[in-house]
N, C-alpha and C positions, 0 to 999 in steps of 0.2 A: 817404644819410646822413640826410636830412630825415625819411625814412620810419621809420628806426631811432630817431631821436630822438624823434618823434611817439608811436611804439609805447612807448619807454621812459617818456615822460611820462604817457601813459595808464595804463601799468601801475602806475606809482608813485602815480598819483592813486586808483586803484581799491584798491591796498594800503593807501594811507593811511585811506580810507574804511572799509575792513574792519576795520583796527586800531581806528578810532574808534568803530565799531559795537559791537565786542568789548569796549571799554573802558566803553561805555554799559551793556552786558549785565552785566558784572561789577560795575557800581556798585550792587550789591543792598544793600551795607551802608554805614554811614557809616565814616569813618576808624578809629575805635576798635574797630568790629566787624570791619573787614577785618583789623586787626592781631591781634584775638583769634583769627580764623580762622587766620592764619600761625602764631601761637604753638602752637595746638592741633595744626596739621598737623606742625609740628617735634617736638612732644612725643609725640603717639600715632600718627603717620603719617597714615592716611587717615581722614576724618571720615565717618561713615555718617549721613547726614541721616534724620530720620524719614521723608520722602518727597520725591521730586524734585519742584521747583516746578510743573513742567509738567503733572503727572499730573492734578490737578483740573481744569484748563482743557481738556486733551485729552478727559477723560471727558465733561465738560459739553457740549463741541461735537460730538462723536461723537453724543451722545444727540439734541441739537437737529437735527443735520442728518439723521440716520436715522429720527427720529420721523414726519416727514411721509410717508416711504415706506410706512408702515403703512396710510396712507390712499389713498395713489396707487396701490398695488398691489392694494387691495381692490376687486373687480369691481362690488360694489353701489355703491361711492362713485365709482368713474370713470365708470359709466354715467349717472350723475345730473349729471356736470359735464363741460364741455368741457375735457379734459385735453390741449390742443394744446401745442406746444413753447413758445409764447409764455406760456401759462398756468403751465407748470411753472417756466419761467425766472422769471416774475414771482413765483413762490411761493418760489423758493429765493433770489432775489438779496438780499431784505432780510436773510436769515439769513447768507449769506456775507459780505455788506457788515458786518454787526454783528460777526461773527468776526473779519474782517480788522481792523476798528477796534480791537477789544478786544486783539487780539494786538499790534498795533503800540504801543498805548498801554501795555500791560502790559510789553512788552519794552523799550521805548525811552523813550517820551515821559514817562510818569510819573517815572521815575528821574531822566531828564536834565532835566526842566523843573520838575515839581511838587515833588520833593525838593530841588531846588536853587533853588527860589523864582523861576523864570523863567515867571511866570504869562502874561504877554503872549504870550510865544514858543509857550507851549502851546496858547493859544487860536488863534493864527495857523496853527500846523501842523494842527490839528483842522479849522479851515475850510478848508484846502486839501484835507484828506481828504474833508470833506464835498463840495466841489465835484467833485473827481475821481470820487468814487463815484456821484454823480448823473449825471455825463457818461458813465461806464461803464454805468450803468443804461440809459441811452437808446440808447447803441450796441447793447448787447445785444438790447434789444427791436426796434431797427431791423433788425438782422441777421436775426432770426427771421421777420421780415415781408417780406424781400426775397429775390429769387432770387440764385443764386450769382454771376451776372454783375454785379450791383450791388454796389458796394464803399463804402469809407469817403467816396470823392469825392461820391458821390450823397447820403450822410449829411449833408455839410457844405452842399452846394449847395441841397438841397431839404428834406430832413427837418428840419433844424435850425429852419427858418423857417416850417414849415407843420404838420407832424404834431405835433412837440413842443409847439408852442404850443397845441394842442387839449387835451392831457391833462397838460402839465407846468405846474402852477399853483403859487401860493403855498402851497397846503395840502400839495403834495408837498415843498417845501422845509422847511416848518415840521415835517412828520412825520419826515423825514431828520434834521432838527437837533435835535429831541427825542430820536431814537433815538441820535444820537452823543453827546448831553449825557448820557443814561442810562448809556451804555457807558462814557463817561469817568468819570463818578463811580463806577461799579461798579469800573473798573479801579483807580482811586485807592484805594478801601477795600480792594480785594483785595490790593493791594501792601502797604498799612499792616499788614493782618492777617498777611500772609505774612512781612512784615519782623519784626513782634514775635514771631510764632512761631519763626522761626529764631534770632532773638535770645535768646529765652528758652531754645531747646535749646542754644545754643552757650554761654550762661552756665551751664547744668546741666552740660555736658560739661567746662567749665573746672573748675567745683567738684569733679567726680568726679576729675579729674586731679590737682588739688590735694590731695584727700583721699587719693589713692592714694600720691603722692609723701610726704605727711605719715606715712602708715602704714609705708611703707618705711623712713622715716627713724627712726620710732620702733622698729620692728623691729631695725633696725641698731644703734640704741642699746643695746637690750636685751642683746645678745650680749655686747658689750664690757663692760657692767656685770656680767653674770654672770661673765665671764672674769676681771675685775679681782678680784672677791670670791674666786673660787677660788684663783687664783695667790697672793693674800694668805695664804689658809689653808695652801697648800702650802709657802709660804716659812716660814711658822711651824713647820712639821714638820721642815724639813730640819736645823735644829740639834737638835731634840728627838728625833726618830725617823727617821733617813735612809731607813730601808728602807720604812717607810709613806709617806715623801714620794715614794719612787720608784714604789710602787704607785698612789699618787694621780696622778702624772704620766701613768702608762700608762692609768688610767681616764679622765683628763681628755681624753687623745688620742682614745680611742675614743668618748667623749661628743661631742667636737667634730665628729668625722667624721659621726656620726648627725645632728647639728644641721645641719651643712652641707648634707646632701642632702634632709632632711626639712622644715626649716622655710622653705625658699625658696618653697613654694607658699602660696596664700592660706589653704587649710585642709588639716588633716591628720586622720587618724583618732584617736579618743580613746585607743585602745590605744597608738598611736605617742607621743602626747604624755605618757602616763603613763610609759611607758618611759624618755622623757628625764627626767621629774621623778624617778623612782627612781634612775636613774644619778647625777644630781645630789645627791640625798640621800645615796647611798652615798659620794660624794666628801666631802661634808660630815662624815659620820660618822666618817671616818678620822681627823679631828683631835680628835674627842670622846673622853670616857671611854667605857670598854666598858658601863658602867651606864646610858649614855644610852639612853632609850626611844624609838625612832623606828618608827612604825607607819603603813602605808598601808591604808585600809579601802576595798575597791572593791566597788561594786554597779552593774554595767552591764547594760543591756538589750541594747545593741547596740554591739559592739567597733568597728564601722566608722562610728560616729557622727562626723560632721565638726565640728571645732571649729578656731578660729583657733591656730596653733601658739604655744606657750609663754605663753598667756594667763594660766595660773595660777602661772607660775613666781615672780613677787614673794610670792605668798602662802606658798609653800613656803620660800622664801628667808628671809623674815621670821620664819616661824614657827620655824625652826631657829636663826637669828641671835640672836633675842631670848628664847630658852628656856634659855640654858645659865646654870646657877646652880652656881658652884663650891661652895657651902656645903650645897647640898640636892639633892633629886631633880629631874632635868631630863627633860623629855619634849615630843615633838611628834607628835601624831596627824593625820594627813591623811586625811579622808573624801572619796571622789569617788562621787557618784551620778547615774546617768543614765536617764531614763524619758521615752519619746517624744521630744518636741523640747525638753525641758528637762534642763539639767545643772547639778549643785550641787556647788561646791567648799567643804568645811568645814575649817578648821585650828583645833587646840586645842592650846594649848602652856603650858608653865610660864612665868609672866610675870616676866621679869628683863631689861627692856629696856636696851640699850646707849644711851649718849649719843652721838648722832650729831654729827660735826663740822659747824659751821654752813656751811661752804662746799662740803660734799661729801655731805651726806645726802639721803635722800628720792629720789634719781633713779629707783630701781626702781619704787616706788609712784607717783611722778608719771607716768612712762610708762605704768605699768598701767592708771591711771585715765583717762589720755588714749586709749589704744587702746581700752578699753571704750566710751568716749563715740562713737569714730568707728565702730567695728564694730558695736556692739550698743546704739545709741542708743534709749532708752526700753524696751529689752527686757532690762534686767539690773537686779538689786539687789545692793547691797554693804554689808554690816553689820559693824561690829566692835564689841567690847566687852569688859570686864574684870570678872571675878567672883572676887573674893578673889585668890588667885595664880594665876589661869587667865585666859589671854587667848584670846579667841574671834574668828574672822573667817568670814564666810560670804558666797560669791558664787553668785548664781543667774543662769543665762543661758537666755533662750528663743531658739532659732535659728529661721530661717524654715521 
């Protein structure tokens, strides 16, 4: 019973220490940063960091440890030096000690002490590290000088008080202390730089997620706005011309089916986008007089040119909506030109603007401008102007 209880206590102790160490390892970020990581993981799933934090350390220490081998394995070098096991161990011990101190500081002490302002505790821990490494150094050198029959007991009974005294001087302590200090400072700066790099990366990821959500929201706003306008047009036709209203509903159904499957992607081909614009224009034309002049002028270098879906829909909507003049000639000409990585949408229509309701107007254009800012920041120009009875709008986009 006592053995089982002891075993259980020991197991619990090591489990607690393991959890504590993992908690220290995970404390790479402040509370706000950890919350940011949790939010991003919830929204985008797995976060692909720019590089694993251990990669620079691993590469640096692989180079440091392997570099001396180039000299040790060189015959011209080894013949001029006494490359005994003691010499080799003495050559590598400072490197391995430095690597060990850096690893412990980088993984645990800097995060649990420096970042939490426990400076005295940090100094004490590194002092213990210094003493332990000095002791291990002497044990390793002792074992290389003694036969297999002599063990640790001989080390403490004789070696500690005679041999060590001969070469274990204050200079040794100072050199090790300076080495530990340098490694500690390097560890602190490395953690700070790594922290700031990952923080900047997470902030950029957060901004990308927010932009994507905003774009999705704006795209989802655009379709209801278009649907609202079209249904208003069809409802006006029902009492005037039921047959044309029925044709309009059939065309609307077909157009919505196309929009459902084609506009869910980030980009579509310019040919697909123009097809949607033309179908929409046909729907609008059903409620207009037969004399209405609606024309698409296309000049495409590449029909598979990629563009954000429905990006020019508000231009076409407004060109038709504000061109209807019951007392004169009405027209809307839409020109689309694509060459290289530039695409130009131009609309020209008879200027007969409607008075928008104060609480309902401008949604389409507001969404249009916001999407342009998000998708093509500093890579687009949008101009409008009135010349007599003609209204002109021009949108130029340069893609990546």
